[in-house]
HTML snippet that shows the backbone in 3Dmol.js (N, CA, C, O; Angstrom):
<script src="https://3Dmol.org/build/3Dmol-min.js"></script>
<div id="view" style="width:600px;height:400px;position:relative"></div>
<script>
const pdb = `
ATOM      1  N   UNK A   1     147.222  84.987  74.520  1.00  0.00           N
ATOM      2  CA  UNK A   1     145.943  84.902  73.856  1.00  0.00           C
ATOM      3  C   UNK A   1     146.007  83.793  72.801  1.00  0.00           C
ATOM      4  O   UNK A   1     147.006  83.628  72.101  1.00  0.00           O
ATOM      5  N   UNK A   2     144.919  83.050  72.712  1.00  0.00           N
ATOM      6  CA  UNK A   2     144.819  81.947  71.755  1.00  0.00           C
ATOM      7  C   UNK A   2     143.879  82.336  70.625  1.00  0.00           C
ATOM      8  O   UNK A   2     143.053  83.237  70.769  1.00  0.00           O
ATOM      9  N   UNK A   3     144.016  81.643  69.497  1.00  0.00           N
ATOM     10  CA  UNK A   3     143.127  81.864  68.356  1.00  0.00           C
ATOM     11  C   UNK A   3     142.008  80.839  68.414  1.00  0.00           C
ATOM     12  O   UNK A   3     142.240  79.660  68.680  1.00  0.00           O
ATOM     13  N   UNK A   4     140.784  81.307  68.161  1.00  0.00           N
ATOM     14  CA  UNK A   4     139.606  80.457  68.198  1.00  0.00           C
ATOM     15  C   UNK A   4     138.744  80.701  66.971  1.00  0.00           C
ATOM     16  O   UNK A   4     138.864  81.719  66.290  1.00  0.00           O
ATOM     17  N   UNK A   5     137.867  79.730  66.711  1.00  0.00           N
ATOM     18  CA  UNK A   5     136.870  79.882  65.656  1.00  0.00           C
ATOM     19  C   UNK A   5     135.521  79.470  66.221  1.00  0.00           C
ATOM     20  O   UNK A   5     135.372  78.368  66.750  1.00  0.00           O
ATOM     21  N   UNK A   6     134.548  80.349  66.108  1.00  0.00           N
ATOM     22  CA  UNK A   6     133.190  80.074  66.554  1.00  0.00           C
ATOM     23  C   UNK A   6     132.337  79.840  65.313  1.00  0.00           C
ATOM     24  O   UNK A   6     132.118  80.757  64.521  1.00  0.00           O
ATOM     25  N   UNK A   7     131.858  78.615  65.148  1.00  0.00           N
ATOM     26  CA  UNK A   7     130.963  78.275  64.039  1.00  0.00           C
ATOM     27  C   UNK A   7     129.531  78.355  64.560  1.00  0.00           C
ATOM     28  O   UNK A   7     129.202  77.758  65.585  1.00  0.00           O
ATOM     29  N   UNK A   8     128.689  79.092  63.850  1.00  0.00           N
ATOM     30  CA  UNK A   8     127.306  79.290  64.271  1.00  0.00           C
ATOM     31  C   UNK A   8     126.387  78.967  63.099  1.00  0.00           C
ATOM     32  O   UNK A   8     126.600  79.442  61.984  1.00  0.00           O
ATOM     33  N   UNK A   9     125.358  78.151  63.360  1.00  0.00           N
ATOM     34  CA  UNK A   9     124.339  77.864  62.355  1.00  0.00           C
ATOM     35  C   UNK A   9     123.049  78.529  62.820  1.00  0.00           C
ATOM     36  O   UNK A   9     122.509  78.200  63.876  1.00  0.00           O
ATOM     37  N   UNK A  10     122.566  79.471  62.009  1.00  0.00           N
ATOM     38  CA  UNK A  10     121.351  80.201  62.339  1.00  0.00           C
ATOM     39  C   UNK A  10     120.165  79.618  61.586  1.00  0.00           C
ATOM     40  O   UNK A  10     120.311  79.087  60.485  1.00  0.00           O
ATOM     41  N   UNK A  11     119.013  79.722  62.182  1.00  0.00           N
ATOM     42  CA  UNK A  11     117.786  79.187  61.604  1.00  0.00           C
ATOM     43  C   UNK A  11     117.477  79.838  60.262  1.00  0.00           C
ATOM     44  O   UNK A  11     117.644  81.045  60.092  1.00  0.00           O
ATOM     45  N   UNK A  12     117.025  79.022  59.312  1.00  0.00           N
ATOM     46  CA  UNK A  12     116.642  79.535  58.000  1.00  0.00           C
ATOM     47  C   UNK A  12     115.337  80.315  58.072  1.00  0.00           C
ATOM     48  O   UNK A  12     115.000  81.042  57.137  1.00  0.00           O
ATOM     49  N   UNK A  13     114.597  80.173  59.174  1.00  0.00           N
ATOM     50  CA  UNK A  13     113.329  80.882  59.335  1.00  0.00           C
ATOM     51  C   UNK A  13     113.527  82.363  59.650  1.00  0.00           C
ATOM     52  O   UNK A  13     112.582  83.145  59.536  1.00  0.00           O
ATOM     53  N   UNK A  14     114.727  82.759  60.042  1.00  0.00           N
ATOM     54  CA  UNK A  14     115.005  84.161  60.356  1.00  0.00           C
ATOM     55  C   UNK A  14     115.069  84.989  59.076  1.00  0.00           C
ATOM     56  O   UNK A  14     115.570  84.523  58.052  1.00  0.00           O
ATOM     57  N   UNK A  15     114.560  86.218  59.140  1.00  0.00           N
ATOM     58  CA  UNK A  15     114.701  87.117  57.999  1.00  0.00           C
ATOM     59  C   UNK A  15     116.094  87.758  58.040  1.00  0.00           C
ATOM     60  O   UNK A  15     116.876  87.503  58.956  1.00  0.00           O
ATOM     61  N   UNK A  16     116.392  88.586  57.045  1.00  0.00           N
ATOM     62  CA  UNK A  16     117.726  89.197  56.959  1.00  0.00           C
ATOM     63  C   UNK A  16     118.063  90.020  58.189  1.00  0.00           C
ATOM     64  O   UNK A  16     119.183  89.945  58.696  1.00  0.00           O
ATOM     65  N   UNK A  17     117.112  90.804  58.677  1.00  0.00           N
ATOM     66  CA  UNK A  17     117.354  91.639  59.854  1.00  0.00           C
ATOM     67  C   UNK A  17     117.576  90.785  61.099  1.00  0.00           C
ATOM     68  O   UNK A  17     118.431  91.104  61.925  1.00  0.00           O
ATOM     69  N   UNK A  18     116.819  89.709  61.237  1.00  0.00           N
ATOM     70  CA  UNK A  18     116.966  88.806  62.379  1.00  0.00           C
ATOM     71  C   UNK A  18     118.313  88.116  62.389  1.00  0.00           C
ATOM     72  O   UNK A  18     118.940  87.970  63.438  1.00  0.00           O
ATOM     73  N   UNK A  19     118.760  87.685  61.203  1.00  0.00           N
ATOM     74  CA  UNK A  19     120.083  87.048  61.099  1.00  0.00           C
ATOM     75  C   UNK A  19     121.191  88.023  61.445  1.00  0.00           C
ATOM     76  O   UNK A  19     122.129  87.684  62.166  1.00  0.00           O
ATOM     77  N   UNK A  20     121.076  89.248  60.922  1.00  0.00           N
ATOM     78  CA  UNK A  20     122.097  90.268  61.194  1.00  0.00           C
ATOM     79  C   UNK A  20     122.140  90.594  62.685  1.00  0.00           C
ATOM     80  O   UNK A  20     123.218  90.758  63.256  1.00  0.00           O
ATOM     81  N   UNK A  21     120.970  90.689  63.315  1.00  0.00           N
ATOM     82  CA  UNK A  21     120.918  91.009  64.748  1.00  0.00           C
ATOM     83  C   UNK A  21     121.520  89.883  65.581  1.00  0.00           C
ATOM     84  O   UNK A  21     122.248  90.144  66.540  1.00  0.00           O
ATOM     85  N   UNK A  22     121.223  88.630  65.224  1.00  0.00           N
ATOM     86  CA  UNK A  22     121.766  87.489  65.961  1.00  0.00           C
ATOM     87  C   UNK A  22     123.278  87.402  65.779  1.00  0.00           C
ATOM     88  O   UNK A  22     124.002  87.130  66.736  1.00  0.00           O
ATOM     89  N   UNK A  23     123.755  87.629  64.566  1.00  0.00           N
ATOM     90  CA  UNK A  23     125.197  87.601  64.310  1.00  0.00           C
ATOM     91  C   UNK A  23     125.889  88.724  65.075  1.00  0.00           C
ATOM     92  O   UNK A  23     126.979  88.524  65.611  1.00  0.00           O
ATOM     93  N   UNK A  24     125.270  89.903  65.132  1.00  0.00           N
ATOM     94  CA  UNK A  24     125.838  91.019  65.893  1.00  0.00           C
ATOM     95  C   UNK A  24     125.914  90.691  67.379  1.00  0.00           C
ATOM     96  O   UNK A  24     126.870  91.077  68.050  1.00  0.00           O
ATOM     97  N   UNK A  25     124.912  89.979  67.899  1.00  0.00           N
ATOM     98  CA  UNK A  25     124.947  89.559  69.305  1.00  0.00           C
ATOM     99  C   UNK A  25     126.110  88.614  69.559  1.00  0.00           C
ATOM    100  O   UNK A  25     126.782  88.715  70.586  1.00  0.00           O
ATOM    101  N   UNK A  26     126.353  87.694  68.627  1.00  0.00           N
ATOM    102  CA  UNK A  26     127.474  86.758  68.769  1.00  0.00           C
ATOM    103  C   UNK A  26     128.801  87.503  68.763  1.00  0.00           C
ATOM    104  O   UNK A  26     129.680  87.219  69.576  1.00  0.00           O
ATOM    105  N   UNK A  27     128.946  88.459  67.845  1.00  0.00           N
ATOM    106  CA  UNK A  27     130.179  89.240  67.781  1.00  0.00           C
ATOM    107  C   UNK A  27     130.353  90.083  69.044  1.00  0.00           C
ATOM    108  O   UNK A  27     131.469  90.229  69.542  1.00  0.00           O
ATOM    109  N   UNK A  28     129.258  90.635  69.563  1.00  0.00           N
ATOM    110  CA  UNK A  28     129.323  91.442  70.778  1.00  0.00           C
ATOM    111  C   UNK A  28     129.744  90.592  71.979  1.00  0.00           C
ATOM    112  O   UNK A  28     130.462  91.067  72.858  1.00  0.00           O
ATOM    113  N   UNK A  29     129.292  89.326  72.012  1.00  0.00           N
ATOM    114  CA  UNK A  29     129.707  88.425  73.097  1.00  0.00           C
ATOM    115  C   UNK A  29     131.210  88.179  73.065  1.00  0.00           C
ATOM    116  O   UNK A  29     131.872  88.176  74.103  1.00  0.00           O
ATOM    117  N   UNK A  30     131.739  87.975  71.867  1.00  0.00           N
ATOM    118  CA  UNK A  30     133.183  87.743  71.735  1.00  0.00           C
ATOM    119  C   UNK A  30     133.942  88.953  72.267  1.00  0.00           C
ATOM    120  O   UNK A  30     134.897  88.809  73.030  1.00  0.00           O
ATOM    121  N   UNK A  31     133.518  90.136  71.863  1.00  0.00           N
ATOM    122  CA  UNK A  31     134.201  91.355  72.302  1.00  0.00           C
ATOM    123  C   UNK A  31     133.988  91.620  73.791  1.00  0.00           C
ATOM    124  O   UNK A  31     134.875  92.149  74.461  1.00  0.00           O
ATOM    125  N   UNK A  32     132.824  91.257  74.309  1.00  0.00           N
ATOM    126  CA  UNK A  32     132.520  91.473  75.721  1.00  0.00           C
ATOM    127  C   UNK A  32     133.473  90.704  76.626  1.00  0.00           C
ATOM    128  O   UNK A  32     133.823  91.182  77.705  1.00  0.00           O
ATOM    129  N   UNK A  33     133.892  89.525  76.199  1.00  0.00           N
ATOM    130  CA  UNK A  33     134.793  88.707  77.006  1.00  0.00           C
ATOM    131  C   UNK A  33     136.253  88.857  76.577  1.00  0.00           C
ATOM    132  O   UNK A  33     137.056  87.945  76.773  1.00  0.00           O
ATOM    133  N   UNK A  34     136.590  89.994  75.999  1.00  0.00           N
ATOM    134  CA  UNK A  34     137.974  90.326  75.715  1.00  0.00           C
ATOM    135  C   UNK A  34     138.517  89.798  74.411  1.00  0.00           C
ATOM    136  O   UNK A  34     139.727  89.844  74.193  1.00  0.00           O
ATOM    137  N   UNK A  35     137.673  89.304  73.544  1.00  0.00           N
ATOM    138  CA  UNK A  35     138.133  88.772  72.263  1.00  0.00           C
ATOM    139  C   UNK A  35     138.295  89.864  71.220  1.00  0.00           C
ATOM    140  O   UNK A  35     137.597  90.877  71.240  1.00  0.00           O
ATOM    141  N   UNK A  36     139.229  89.636  70.311  1.00  0.00           N
ATOM    142  CA  UNK A  36     139.443  90.554  69.197  1.00  0.00           C
ATOM    143  C   UNK A  36     139.106  89.802  67.918  1.00  0.00           C
ATOM    144  O   UNK A  36     139.799  88.855  67.546  1.00  0.00           O
ATOM    145  N   UNK A  37     138.040  90.228  67.247  1.00  0.00           N
ATOM    146  CA  UNK A  37     137.571  89.539  66.047  1.00  0.00           C
ATOM    147  C   UNK A  37     138.522  89.825  64.890  1.00  0.00           C
ATOM    148  O   UNK A  37     138.822  90.978  64.578  1.00  0.00           O
ATOM    149  N   UNK A  38     138.993  88.737  64.257  1.00  0.00           N
ATOM    150  CA  UNK A  38     139.892  88.861  63.122  1.00  0.00           C
ATOM    151  C   UNK A  38     139.125  88.799  61.805  1.00  0.00           C
ATOM    152  O   UNK A  38     139.448  89.516  60.858  1.00  0.00           O
ATOM    153  N   UNK A  39     138.107  87.938  61.750  1.00  0.00           N
ATOM    154  CA  UNK A  39     137.399  87.725  60.491  1.00  0.00           C
ATOM    155  C   UNK A  39     136.030  87.104  60.768  1.00  0.00           C
ATOM    156  O   UNK A  39     135.870  86.306  61.692  1.00  0.00           O
ATOM    157  N   UNK A  40     135.052  87.484  59.954  1.00  0.00           N
ATOM    158  CA  UNK A  40     133.733  86.844  59.988  1.00  0.00           C
ATOM    159  C   UNK A  40     133.468  86.337  58.579  1.00  0.00           C
ATOM    160  O   UNK A  40     133.410  87.112  57.625  1.00  0.00           O
ATOM    161  N   UNK A  41     133.309  85.032  58.467  1.00  0.00           N
ATOM    162  CA  UNK A  41     133.099  84.405  57.167  1.00  0.00           C
ATOM    163  C   UNK A  41     131.663  83.902  57.075  1.00  0.00           C
ATOM    164  O   UNK A  41     131.179  83.202  57.965  1.00  0.00           O
ATOM    165  N   UNK A  42     130.992  84.265  55.994  1.00  0.00           N
ATOM    166  CA  UNK A  42     129.606  83.839  55.787  1.00  0.00           C
ATOM    167  C   UNK A  42     129.567  82.813  54.666  1.00  0.00           C
ATOM    168  O   UNK A  42     130.007  83.081  53.548  1.00  0.00           O
ATOM    169  N   UNK A  43     129.036  81.636  54.976  1.00  0.00           N
ATOM    170  CA  UNK A  43     128.906  80.585  53.964  1.00  0.00           C
ATOM    171  C   UNK A  43     127.538  80.592  53.318  1.00  0.00           C
ATOM    172  O   UNK A  43     127.341  79.960  52.280  1.00  0.00           O
ATOM    173  N   UNK A  44     126.601  81.287  53.904  1.00  0.00           N
ATOM    174  CA  UNK A  44     125.269  81.362  53.337  1.00  0.00           C
ATOM    175  C   UNK A  44     124.381  80.215  53.762  1.00  0.00           C
ATOM    176  O   UNK A  44     124.653  79.526  54.745  1.00  0.00           O
ATOM    177  N   UNK A  45     123.316  80.021  53.008  1.00  0.00           N
ATOM    178  CA  UNK A  45     122.309  79.005  53.334  1.00  0.00           C
ATOM    179  C   UNK A  45     122.754  77.647  52.798  1.00  0.00           C
ATOM    180  O   UNK A  45     123.030  77.495  51.608  1.00  0.00           O
ATOM    181  N   UNK A  46     122.817  76.671  53.689  1.00  0.00           N
ATOM    182  CA  UNK A  46     123.247  75.317  53.318  1.00  0.00           C
ATOM    183  C   UNK A  46     122.243  74.304  53.859  1.00  0.00           C
ATOM    184  O   UNK A  46     121.543  74.554  54.841  1.00  0.00           O
ATOM    185  N   UNK A  47     122.195  73.167  53.197  1.00  0.00           N
ATOM    186  CA  UNK A  47     121.352  72.060  53.648  1.00  0.00           C
ATOM    187  C   UNK A  47     122.029  71.391  54.839  1.00  0.00           C
ATOM    188  O   UNK A  47     123.230  71.123  54.806  1.00  0.00           O
ATOM    189  N   UNK A  48     121.259  71.122  55.885  1.00  0.00           N
ATOM    190  CA  UNK A  48     121.788  70.457  57.068  1.00  0.00           C
ATOM    191  C   UNK A  48     121.911  68.956  56.809  1.00  0.00           C
ATOM    192  O   UNK A  48     121.175  68.403  55.992  1.00  0.00           O
ATOM    193  N   UNK A  49     122.823  68.311  57.490  1.00  0.00           N
ATOM    194  CA  UNK A  49     123.015  66.869  57.336  1.00  0.00           C
ATOM    195  C   UNK A  49     121.798  66.094  57.833  1.00  0.00           C
ATOM    196  O   UNK A  49     121.477  65.023  57.318  1.00  0.00           O
ATOM    197  N   UNK A  50     121.129  66.646  58.834  1.00  0.00           N
ATOM    198  CA  UNK A  50     119.910  66.032  59.367  1.00  0.00           C
ATOM    199  C   UNK A  50     119.010  67.148  59.892  1.00  0.00           C
ATOM    200  O   UNK A  50     119.470  68.264  60.133  1.00  0.00           O
ATOM    201  N   UNK A  51     117.753  66.847  60.064  1.00  0.00           N
ATOM    202  CA  UNK A  51     116.784  67.845  60.500  1.00  0.00           C
ATOM    203  C   UNK A  51     117.028  68.248  61.954  1.00  0.00           C
ATOM    204  O   UNK A  51     117.180  67.399  62.832  1.00  0.00           O
ATOM    205  N   UNK A  52     117.061  69.557  62.189  1.00  0.00           N
ATOM    206  CA  UNK A  52     117.247  70.105  63.534  1.00  0.00           C
ATOM    207  C   UNK A  52     116.112  71.081  63.791  1.00  0.00           C
ATOM    208  O   UNK A  52     115.919  72.028  63.028  1.00  0.00           O
ATOM    209  N   UNK A  53     115.366  70.858  64.855  1.00  0.00           N
ATOM    210  CA  UNK A  53     114.240  71.721  65.219  1.00  0.00           C
ATOM    211  C   UNK A  53     113.318  71.951  64.024  1.00  0.00           C
ATOM    212  O   UNK A  53     112.881  73.074  63.770  1.00  0.00           O
ATOM    213  N   UNK A  54     113.031  70.886  63.302  1.00  0.00           N
ATOM    214  CA  UNK A  54     112.146  70.887  62.125  1.00  0.00           C
ATOM    215  C   UNK A  54     112.676  71.752  60.985  1.00  0.00           C
ATOM    216  O   UNK A  54     111.906  72.176  60.123  1.00  0.00           O
ATOM    217  N   UNK A  55     113.983  72.017  60.972  1.00  0.00           N
ATOM    218  CA  UNK A  55     114.618  72.780  59.893  1.00  0.00           C
ATOM    219  C   UNK A  55     115.520  71.861  59.092  1.00  0.00           C
ATOM    220  O   UNK A  55     116.209  71.007  59.650  1.00  0.00           O
ATOM    221  N   UNK A  56     115.508  72.042  57.782  1.00  0.00           N
ATOM    222  CA  UNK A  56     116.380  71.250  56.919  1.00  0.00           C
ATOM    223  C   UNK A  56     117.518  72.088  56.353  1.00  0.00           C
ATOM    224  O   UNK A  56     118.434  71.560  55.723  1.00  0.00           O
ATOM    225  N   UNK A  57     117.456  73.420  56.585  1.00  0.00           N
ATOM    226  CA  UNK A  57     118.489  74.325  56.100  1.00  0.00           C
ATOM    227  C   UNK A  57     118.870  75.311  57.200  1.00  0.00           C
ATOM    228  O   UNK A  57     118.102  75.551  58.131  1.00  0.00           O
ATOM    229  N   UNK A  58     120.064  75.876  57.079  1.00  0.00           N
ATOM    230  CA  UNK A  58     120.523  76.866  58.034  1.00  0.00           C
ATOM    231  C   UNK A  58     121.567  77.773  57.407  1.00  0.00           C
ATOM    232  O   UNK A  58     122.155  77.434  56.380  1.00  0.00           O
ATOM    233  N   UNK A  59     121.796  78.915  58.018  1.00  0.00           N
ATOM    234  CA  UNK A  59     122.804  79.866  57.553  1.00  0.00           C
ATOM    235  C   UNK A  59     124.067  79.687  58.397  1.00  0.00           C
ATOM    236  O   UNK A  59     124.014  79.740  59.626  1.00  0.00           O
ATOM    237  N   UNK A  60     125.193  79.476  57.732  1.00  0.00           N
ATOM    238  CA  UNK A  60     126.456  79.185  58.396  1.00  0.00           C
ATOM    239  C   UNK A  60     127.327  80.433  58.476  1.00  0.00           C
ATOM    240  O   UNK A  60     127.500  81.150  57.491  1.00  0.00           O
ATOM    241  N   UNK A  61     127.878  80.681  59.674  1.00  0.00           N
ATOM    242  CA  UNK A  61     128.810  81.786  59.897  1.00  0.00           C
ATOM    243  C   UNK A  61     129.996  81.284  60.715  1.00  0.00           C
ATOM    244  O   UNK A  61     129.839  80.448  61.605  1.00  0.00           O
ATOM    245  N   UNK A  62     131.181  81.800  60.407  1.00  0.00           N
ATOM    246  CA  UNK A  62     132.391  81.444  61.138  1.00  0.00           C
ATOM    247  C   UNK A  62     133.060  82.727  61.610  1.00  0.00           C
ATOM    248  O   UNK A  62     133.425  83.584  60.805  1.00  0.00           O
ATOM    249  N   UNK A  63     133.216  82.848  62.922  1.00  0.00           N
ATOM    250  CA  UNK A  63     133.833  84.032  63.525  1.00  0.00           C
ATOM    251  C   UNK A  63     135.196  83.614  64.068  1.00  0.00           C
ATOM    252  O   UNK A  63     135.275  82.808  64.995  1.00  0.00           O
ATOM    253  N   UNK A  64     136.265  84.157  63.496  1.00  0.00           N
ATOM    254  CA  UNK A  64     137.619  83.872  63.979  1.00  0.00           C
ATOM    255  C   UNK A  64     138.053  85.018  64.883  1.00  0.00           C
ATOM    256  O   UNK A  64     137.897  86.191  64.542  1.00  0.00           O
ATOM    257  N   UNK A  65     138.608  84.657  66.054  1.00  0.00           N
ATOM    258  CA  UNK A  65     138.968  85.683  67.025  1.00  0.00           C
ATOM    259  C   UNK A  65     140.109  85.204  67.913  1.00  0.00           C
ATOM    260  O   UNK A  65     140.425  84.016  67.968  1.00  0.00           O
ATOM    261  N   UNK A  66     140.721  86.165  68.608  1.00  0.00           N
ATOM    262  CA  UNK A  66     141.749  85.886  69.603  1.00  0.00           C
ATOM    263  C   UNK A  66     141.177  86.251  70.962  1.00  0.00           C
ATOM    264  O   UNK A  66     140.536  87.289  71.123  1.00  0.00           O
ATOM    265  N   UNK A  67     141.419  85.373  71.948  1.00  0.00           N
ATOM    266  CA  UNK A  67     140.893  85.642  73.294  1.00  0.00           C
ATOM    267  C   UNK A  67     141.683  84.848  74.322  1.00  0.00           C
ATOM    268  O   UNK A  67     142.494  83.985  73.987  1.00  0.00           O
ATOM    269  N   UNK A  68     141.422  85.162  75.569  1.00  0.00           N
ATOM    270  CA  UNK A  68     142.023  84.426  76.679  1.00  0.00           C
ATOM    271  C   UNK A  68     141.382  83.034  76.758  1.00  0.00           C
ATOM    272  O   UNK A  68     140.274  82.847  76.256  1.00  0.00           O
ATOM    273  N   UNK A  69     142.047  82.068  77.367  1.00  0.00           N
ATOM    274  CA  UNK A  69     141.521  80.692  77.441  1.00  0.00           C
ATOM    275  C   UNK A  69     140.186  80.545  78.152  1.00  0.00           C
ATOM    276  O   UNK A  69     139.495  79.549  77.939  1.00  0.00           O
ATOM    277  N   UNK A  70     139.796  81.501  78.989  1.00  0.00           N
ATOM    278  CA  UNK A  70     138.512  81.395  79.703  1.00  0.00           C
ATOM    279  C   UNK A  70     137.334  81.889  78.870  1.00  0.00           C
ATOM    280  O   UNK A  70     136.186  81.593  79.201  1.00  0.00           O
ATOM    281  N   UNK A  71     137.588  82.632  77.802  1.00  0.00           N
ATOM    282  CA  UNK A  71     136.521  83.258  77.022  1.00  0.00           C
ATOM    283  C   UNK A  71     135.594  82.265  76.308  1.00  0.00           C
ATOM    284  O   UNK A  71     134.380  82.466  76.348  1.00  0.00           O
ATOM    285  N   UNK A  72     136.092  81.215  75.664  1.00  0.00           N
ATOM    286  CA  UNK A  72     135.182  80.320  74.926  1.00  0.00           C
ATOM    287  C   UNK A  72     134.080  79.705  75.783  1.00  0.00           C
ATOM    288  O   UNK A  72     132.948  79.580  75.315  1.00  0.00           O
ATOM    289  N   UNK A  73     134.370  79.325  76.997  1.00  0.00           N
ATOM    290  CA  UNK A  73     133.342  78.744  77.871  1.00  0.00           C
ATOM    291  C   UNK A  73     132.252  79.761  78.174  1.00  0.00           C
ATOM    292  O   UNK A  73     131.069  79.419  78.191  1.00  0.00           O
ATOM    293  N   UNK A  74     132.643  81.007  78.412  1.00  0.00           N
ATOM    294  CA  UNK A  74     131.669  82.066  78.685  1.00  0.00           C
ATOM    295  C   UNK A  74     130.818  82.352  77.447  1.00  0.00           C
ATOM    296  O   UNK A  74     129.603  82.523  77.544  1.00  0.00           O
ATOM    297  N   UNK A  75     131.467  82.402  76.291  1.00  0.00           N
ATOM    298  CA  UNK A  75     130.748  82.678  75.040  1.00  0.00           C
ATOM    299  C   UNK A  75     129.759  81.551  74.741  1.00  0.00           C
ATOM    300  O   UNK A  75     128.606  81.815  74.402  1.00  0.00           O
ATOM    301  N   UNK A  76     130.203  80.294  74.864  1.00  0.00           N
ATOM    302  CA  UNK A  76     129.335  79.151  74.579  1.00  0.00           C
ATOM    303  C   UNK A  76     128.126  79.116  75.505  1.00  0.00           C
ATOM    304  O   UNK A  76     127.022  78.793  75.066  1.00  0.00           O
ATOM    305  N   UNK A  77     128.319  79.441  76.771  1.00  0.00           N
ATOM    306  CA  UNK A  77     127.194  79.389  77.711  1.00  0.00           C
ATOM    307  C   UNK A  77     126.106  80.393  77.343  1.00  0.00           C
ATOM    308  O   UNK A  77     124.935  80.165  77.648  1.00  0.00           O
ATOM    309  N   UNK A  78     126.465  81.487  76.701  1.00  0.00           N
ATOM    310  CA  UNK A  78     125.481  82.486  76.311  1.00  0.00           C
ATOM    311  C   UNK A  78     124.909  82.243  74.913  1.00  0.00           C
ATOM    312  O   UNK A  78     123.737  82.527  74.671  1.00  0.00           O
ATOM    313  N   UNK A  79     125.718  81.724  73.997  1.00  0.00           N
ATOM    314  CA  UNK A  79     125.228  81.399  72.653  1.00  0.00           C
ATOM    315  C   UNK A  79     124.231  80.245  72.734  1.00  0.00           C
ATOM    316  O   UNK A  79     123.289  80.180  71.944  1.00  0.00           O
ATOM    317  N   UNK A  80     124.435  79.344  73.679  1.00  0.00           N
ATOM    318  CA  UNK A  80     123.568  78.166  73.850  1.00  0.00           C
ATOM    319  C   UNK A  80     122.098  78.562  74.025  1.00  0.00           C
ATOM    320  O   UNK A  80     121.217  77.837  73.564  1.00  0.00           O
ATOM    321  N   UNK A  81     121.814  79.691  74.679  1.00  0.00           N
ATOM    322  CA  UNK A  81     120.438  80.074  74.965  1.00  0.00           C
ATOM    323  C   UNK A  81     119.902  81.153  74.015  1.00  0.00           C
ATOM    324  O   UNK A  81     118.806  81.670  74.234  1.00  0.00           O
ATOM    325  N   UNK A  82     120.647  81.495  72.979  1.00  0.00           N
ATOM    326  CA  UNK A  82     120.211  82.512  72.023  1.00  0.00           C
ATOM    327  C   UNK A  82     119.119  81.984  71.108  1.00  0.00           C
ATOM    328  O   UNK A  82     119.180  80.853  70.628  1.00  0.00           O
ATOM    329  N   UNK A  83     118.125  82.822  70.878  1.00  0.00           N
ATOM    330  CA  UNK A  83     117.091  82.474  69.906  1.00  0.00           C
ATOM    331  C   UNK A  83     117.675  82.581  68.501  1.00  0.00           C
ATOM    332  O   UNK A  83     118.459  83.486  68.217  1.00  0.00           O
ATOM    333  N   UNK A  84     117.297  81.669  67.638  1.00  0.00           N
ATOM    334  CA  UNK A  84     117.760  81.707  66.257  1.00  0.00           C
ATOM    335  C   UNK A  84     119.005  80.885  66.000  1.00  0.00           C
ATOM    336  O   UNK A  84     119.291  80.553  64.850  1.00  0.00           O
ATOM    337  N   UNK A  85     119.754  80.547  67.040  1.00  0.00           N
ATOM    338  CA  UNK A  85     120.960  79.722  66.884  1.00  0.00           C
ATOM    339  C   UNK A  85     120.539  78.261  67.055  1.00  0.00           C
ATOM    340  O   UNK A  85     120.052  77.866  68.115  1.00  0.00           O
ATOM    341  N   UNK A  86     120.734  77.456  65.991  1.00  0.00           N
ATOM    342  CA  UNK A  86     120.343  76.056  66.112  1.00  0.00           C
ATOM    343  C   UNK A  86     121.535  75.146  66.415  1.00  0.00           C
ATOM    344  O   UNK A  86     121.358  74.067  66.981  1.00  0.00           O
ATOM    345  N   UNK A  87     122.742  75.567  66.047  1.00  0.00           N
ATOM    346  CA  UNK A  87     123.959  74.822  66.401  1.00  0.00           C
ATOM    347  C   UNK A  87     125.126  75.795  66.488  1.00  0.00           C
ATOM    348  O   UNK A  87     125.137  76.830  65.823  1.00  0.00           O
ATOM    349  N   UNK A  88     126.118  75.447  67.323  1.00  0.00           N
ATOM    350  CA  UNK A  88     127.325  76.258  67.445  1.00  0.00           C
ATOM    351  C   UNK A  88     128.466  75.364  67.895  1.00  0.00           C
ATOM    352  O   UNK A  88     128.248  74.296  68.467  1.00  0.00           O
ATOM    353  N   UNK A  89     129.676  75.811  67.633  1.00  0.00           N
ATOM    354  CA  UNK A  89     130.864  75.099  68.081  1.00  0.00           C
ATOM    355  C   UNK A  89     132.017  76.086  68.131  1.00  0.00           C
ATOM    356  O   UNK A  89     132.269  76.815  67.172  1.00  0.00           O
ATOM    357  N   UNK A  90     132.709  76.100  69.249  1.00  0.00           N
ATOM    358  CA  UNK A  90     133.878  76.962  69.401  1.00  0.00           C
ATOM    359  C   UNK A  90     135.100  76.072  69.564  1.00  0.00           C
ATOM    360  O   UNK A  90     135.160  75.253  70.481  1.00  0.00           O
ATOM    361  N   UNK A  91     136.079  76.233  68.669  1.00  0.00           N
ATOM    362  CA  UNK A  91     137.275  75.404  68.708  1.00  0.00           C
ATOM    363  C   UNK A  91     138.522  76.281  68.684  1.00  0.00           C
ATOM    364  O   UNK A  91     138.510  77.390  68.150  1.00  0.00           O
ATOM    365  N   UNK A  92     139.588  75.767  69.268  1.00  0.00           N
ATOM    366  CA  UNK A  92     140.853  76.470  69.256  1.00  0.00           C
ATOM    367  C   UNK A  92     141.599  76.126  67.980  1.00  0.00           C
ATOM    368  O   UNK A  92     141.642  74.964  67.576  1.00  0.00           O
ATOM    369  N   UNK A  93     142.186  77.127  67.347  1.00  0.00           N
ATOM    370  CA  UNK A  93     142.957  76.915  66.133  1.00  0.00           C
ATOM    371  C   UNK A  93     144.415  76.782  66.508  1.00  0.00           C
ATOM    372  O   UNK A  93     144.982  77.679  67.133  1.00  0.00           O
ATOM    373  N   UNK A  94     145.029  75.670  66.134  1.00  0.00           N
ATOM    374  CA  UNK A  94     146.433  75.448  66.421  1.00  0.00           C
ATOM    375  C   UNK A  94     147.306  76.213  65.438  1.00  0.00           C
ATOM    376  O   UNK A  94     146.918  76.477  64.300  1.00  0.00           O
ATOM    377  N   UNK A  95     148.477  76.555  65.906  1.00  0.00           N
ATOM    378  CA  UNK A  95     149.467  77.207  65.028  1.00  0.00           C
ATOM    379  C   UNK A  95     150.086  76.135  64.151  1.00  0.00           C
ATOM    380  O   UNK A  95     150.687  75.187  64.656  1.00  0.00           O
ATOM    381  N   UNK A  96     149.945  76.277  62.862  1.00  0.00           N
ATOM    382  CA  UNK A  96     150.482  75.248  61.953  1.00  0.00           C
ATOM    383  C   UNK A  96     151.559  75.818  61.069  1.00  0.00           C
ATOM    384  O   UNK A  96     152.123  75.100  60.243  1.00  0.00           O
TER     385      UNK A  96
END
`;
const viewer = $3Dmol.createViewer("view");
viewer.addModel(pdb, "pdb");
viewer.setStyle({}, {cartoon: {color: "spectrum"}});
viewer.zoomTo();
viewer.render();
</script>
């Protein structure tokens, strides 16, 4: 199993319940594909470097997890079509 980090930027237009529901869906996807969540880090509302979908701000979340090498592709394919997610990136964390 490898260590991964899923960075998700959620729309600032979502209310608290909408953000929590979208984040729960992301966590459920990780667990659905055999991942074990180690940590969820919330950075809060930040200004975006450039406008995305007419938004200038977004809520940043980082989900660190362990999973098999096939899991990130499956997770990304489903996060890509989620409502409320304006950007995402899943990267492997190297052992340092």
